[in-house]
C-alpha positions as CSV (number, residue, x, y, z in Angstrom):
1,M,14.0,30.1,-2.1
2,E,10.2,30.2,-1.4
3,N,9.2,26.5,-1.8
4,K,5.5,25.5,-2.8
5,V,3.3,22.7,-1.7
6,L,-0.1,21.8,-3.3
7,L,-2.8,20.3,-1.3
8,I,-5.3,18.1,-3.4
9,L,-7.7,17.9,-1.2
10,E,-11.6,16.2,-0.9
11,E,-14.4,18.9,-1.5
12,G,-14.7,21.3,1.4
13,E,-11.4,19.9,3.1
14,S,-9.1,22.8,4.1
15,L,-6.3,21.3,6.5
16,K,-6.0,24.4,7.7
17,D,-4.0,23.7,11.0
18,L,-1.3,22.2,8.3
19,V,-1.6,24.9,6.1
20,A,-1.0,27.1,9.3
21,Q,1.8,25.6,10.4
22,L,3.6,25.5,6.5
23,E,3.0,29.2,6.8
24,L,4.4,30.2,9.7
25,S,7.5,28.0,8.9
26,N,11.1,29.8,8.7
27,P,11.5,30.4,5.7
28,P,7.8,30.2,5.2
29,I,6.1,27.8,2.8
30,K,3.8,28.8,0.3
31,V,0.9,26.5,0.4
32,N,-2.2,25.8,-2.6
33,V,-5.2,24.0,-1.9
34,V,-7.3,23.0,-4.6
35,S,-10.1,20.5,-5.1
36,K,-9.4,16.9,-6.7
37,K,-12.4,18.2,-9.0
38,D,-10.2,20.9,-10.1
39,E,-8.2,19.4,-13.0
40,D,-7.0,22.7,-14.0
41,A,-5.0,23.2,-11.0
42,Y,-2.7,20.5,-11.2
43,K,-2.6,20.3,-15.0
44,P,0.3,20.9,-14.5
45,V,1.5,20.7,-11.5
46,K,3.4,24.0,-10.5
47,A,4.7,22.7,-6.5
48,D,7.7,21.3,-5.0
49,L,5.7,19.0,-3.0
50,V,2.2,17.5,-3.6
51,V,-0.3,16.0,-0.5
52,V,-3.1,14.0,-2.0
53,D,-6.0,13.4,0.3
54,V,-7.7,10.0,-0.2
55,N,-10.6,9.1,1.5
56,Q,-12.1,5.6,1.7
57,T,-14.8,5.7,-1.5
58,D,-11.8,7.4,-3.5
59,H,-11.4,6.2,-7.4
60,R,-9.8,9.6,-8.4
61,A,-6.5,9.4,-5.9
62,G,-4.9,6.9,-8.5
63,F,-5.2,8.4,-11.8
64,I,-4.3,11.7,-10.0
65,I,-1.3,10.4,-8.7
66,Q,-0.3,8.6,-12.1
67,E,-1.0,11.7,-14.0
68,I,1.3,13.9,-11.4
69,R,4.1,11.0,-11.8
70,H,3.8,11.2,-16.0
71,Q,4.6,15.1,-15.7
72,N,7.6,14.7,-13.3
73,P,9.5,11.1,-11.8
74,Y,10.6,12.8,-8.8
75,L,8.4,15.9,-7.4
76,P,7.8,14.8,-3.7
77,I,4.0,12.8,-3.2
78,I,2.4,12.3,0.4
79,V,-0.9,10.5,0.5
80,L,-2.9,11.5,3.6
81,S,-5.3,8.5,3.9
82,E,-8.1,7.3,6.0
83,N,-7.1,4.0,5.5
84,A,-5.3,2.9,8.0
85,S,-4.2,-0.7,6.8
86,P,-0.8,-1.9,5.8
87,E,-2.4,-3.0,2.6
88,A,-3.4,0.3,1.5
89,A,0.1,2.1,2.3
90,V,2.1,-0.5,0.3
91,Y,-0.7,-0.1,-3.0
92,Y,0.4,3.5,-2.9
93,F,4.3,3.4,-2.4
94,N,4.0,0.7,-5.1
95,M,2.4,3.6,-7.1
96,G,5.4,5.4,-6.3
97,V,4.3,7.8,-3.8
98,D,7.0,8.8,-1.1
99,D,4.9,8.9,2.0
100,F,2.0,7.9,3.7
101,I,-0.1,9.1,6.4
102,R,-3.0,7.9,8.3
103,K,-6.0,10.0,9.5
104,P,-6.1,11.0,12.0
105,Y,-2.6,12.9,11.6
106,D,-0.6,14.9,14.6
107,V,-0.3,18.3,12.4
108,M,3.5,19.1,14.1
109,E,4.2,16.1,12.6
110,F,2.8,16.2,9.3
111,A,4.7,19.3,8.8
112,S,7.7,18.2,9.7
113,R,7.4,15.3,7.4
114,V,6.5,17.6,4.6
115,K,9.7,20.1,5.5
116,A,12.0,16.8,5.9
117,R,10.9,15.9,2.2
118,L,11.1,19.7,0.9
119,R,15.0,19.7,2.5
120,V,16.2,16.6,0.4
121,M,14.6,18.4,-2.8
122,N,16.6,21.2,-2.1
123,Y,19.6,19.7,-1.3
124,L,19.4,17.6,-3.9
125,E,18.3,20.3,-6.5
126,E,21.5,22.1,-5.1
127,M,23.7,18.9,-5.7
128,K,22.3,18.6,-9.3
129,A,23.0,21.9,-10.3
130,A,26.4,21.5,-9.0
131,R,27.0,18.3,-11.0
132,N,25.4,20.2,-14.1
133,A,27.8,22.8,-14.3
134,K,30.4,20.2,-14.9
135,T,28.3,17.1,-16.5
136,P,24.9,16.9,-17.7
137,H,23.2,14.9,-15.2
138,A,19.5,15.1,-16.3
139,L,19.4,12.5,-19.1
140,H,16.7,13.5,-22.0
141,G,15.7,11.9,-25.3
142,R,16.9,8.1,-25.9
143,V,20.3,6.0,-25.1
144,R,21.1,2.8,-26.4
145,I,21.7,0.0,-24.3
146,G,22.5,-3.4,-26.2
147,D,19.6,-4.0,-28.7
148,V,16.7,-1.9,-27.2
149,E,16.6,2.1,-26.8
150,V,15.3,3.6,-23.8
151,D,13.4,6.9,-23.7
152,F,13.7,8.7,-20.4
153,D,11.2,11.5,-21.3
154,R,8.4,8.8,-22.1
155,M,9.6,6.3,-19.6
156,M,9.8,3.9,-22.2
157,V,11.8,0.7,-23.7
158,I,11.7,0.6,-27.3
159,R,12.8,-3.1,-28.6
160,K,13.7,-3.7,-31.8
161,N,10.3,-5.0,-33.1
162,G,9.0,-1.7,-32.4
163,E,7.1,-3.1,-29.2
164,N,7.3,-0.2,-26.2
165,I,7.1,-1.8,-22.7
166,P,6.4,1.1,-19.9
167,L,9.0,2.1,-17.1
168,N,7.4,3.0,-14.0
169,P,9.0,6.2,-12.0
170,K,11.3,4.2,-10.0
171,E,12.1,1.9,-12.4
172,T,13.5,5.0,-14.6
173,G,15.1,6.6,-11.9
174,V,17.3,3.5,-11.7
175,L,18.0,2.8,-15.3
176,K,19.0,6.3,-15.4
177,L,21.3,6.4,-12.2
178,L,22.6,3.2,-13.7
179,Y,23.1,4.8,-17.3
180,L,25.5,7.6,-15.9
181,N,27.4,5.4,-14.1
182,K,27.9,3.4,-16.8
183,G,31.2,0.9,-16.1
184,R,30.9,1.8,-12.4
185,V,29.6,0.0,-9.4
186,V,26.0,1.7,-7.9
187,T,25.8,0.7,-4.6
188,R,21.7,-0.2,-3.2
189,E,22.7,2.8,-0.8
190,D,23.2,5.0,-3.9
191,F,20.2,4.0,-5.4
192,L,18.0,4.6,-2.1
193,R,19.1,7.6,-1.7
194,E,19.5,9.2,-5.3
195,V,15.9,7.4,-6.3
196,W,14.0,6.8,-3.5
197,F,15.5,10.1,-1.3
198,M,15.0,10.3,2.6
199,E,12.8,7.1,2.7
200,E,10.8,5.2,5.3
201,P,12.5,3.0,7.7
202,K,10.5,0.2,5.9
203,I,12.0,0.6,2.7
204,T,15.1,-2.1,2.6
205,D,17.5,-2.6,-0.1
206,R,15.2,-5.4,-1.4
207,V,13.1,-2.3,-2.8
208,V,16.7,-2.1,-5.5
209,D,16.4,-5.8,-6.1
210,T,13.0,-5.9,-7.1
211,N,13.3,-3.3,-9.7
212,I,16.3,-4.5,-11.2
213,V,14.8,-7.6,-11.8
214,N,12.1,-5.5,-13.6
215,I,14.3,-3.6,-15.9
216,R,16.4,-7.0,-16.6
217,N,13.3,-8.6,-17.8
218,K,12.3,-5.0,-19.8
219,I,15.7,-4.7,-21.1
220,G,16.4,-8.4,-22.1
221,G,18.6,-10.6,-20.3
222,I,16.6,-12.4,-17.3
223,G,18.3,-12.4,-13.5
224,R,22.1,-12.8,-13.3
225,N,22.5,-13.8,-16.8
226,S,21.6,-10.1,-17.9
227,P,24.5,-9.0,-20.4
228,Y,23.9,-5.3,-19.2
229,I,23.5,-5.6,-15.7
230,K,25.5,-7.0,-13.9
231,T,25.2,-8.0,-10.2
232,I,28.0,-7.0,-7.9
233,F,27.5,-9.2,-4.9
234,G,26.9,-7.7,-1.9
235,I,27.6,-4.2,-3.4
236,G,25.1,-3.1,-5.9
237,Y,25.2,-3.3,-9.6
238,M,26.6,-2.2,-12.7
239,L,25.4,-1.2,-16.2
240,V,28.0,-2.3,-19.0
241,D,28.3,-2.4,-22.8
242,A,27.1,-6.1,-24.2
């Protein structure tokens, strides 16, 4: 299978060194380079991985990332940034990107990171296909959890009073994994593997706990007293019928 990478760059940028490195890979990776101004090139996005170039005065990158995430919550996104500050990295990780690379970059390392993400994505697609041969792994439409409905397609919690509460892509992934394993314990390692994929070393179990707190607040039930998501101390979490 030929993987496709989309580079969304500033006007005039090309990243020729990276493109050449990827296209000479074995197997080769097809690379498409587009300008941020060319919205038709990524609406809809047709790629297995996206690289978004960010400069110091960029105000469009966030909107582009949100648009891509809206289209596909699990598509790997790598940010290439002039801003080397930890705050910038945290900002984009919180938006749901999968990797953050600072300029100037080493082309070999950059290409290796892209290929590593693609390997994980290909493996997960193979596992998904194998699971789907037996049971539907991908959840679509609405499911009920207690007094609320969750619309996985719209990434939304719908309360009894009609209030719509948005879920971010990672919260949606966490809730989906819990629902698929309802009545069974999902470990923090399971969440990191299935929702965050092959994460940076800096990402710890704590990011799972933070997302669980946010989900509990949105579906009802605060903290460990949540009637729907139980904490299994030292292990992980379990979705139960309440």
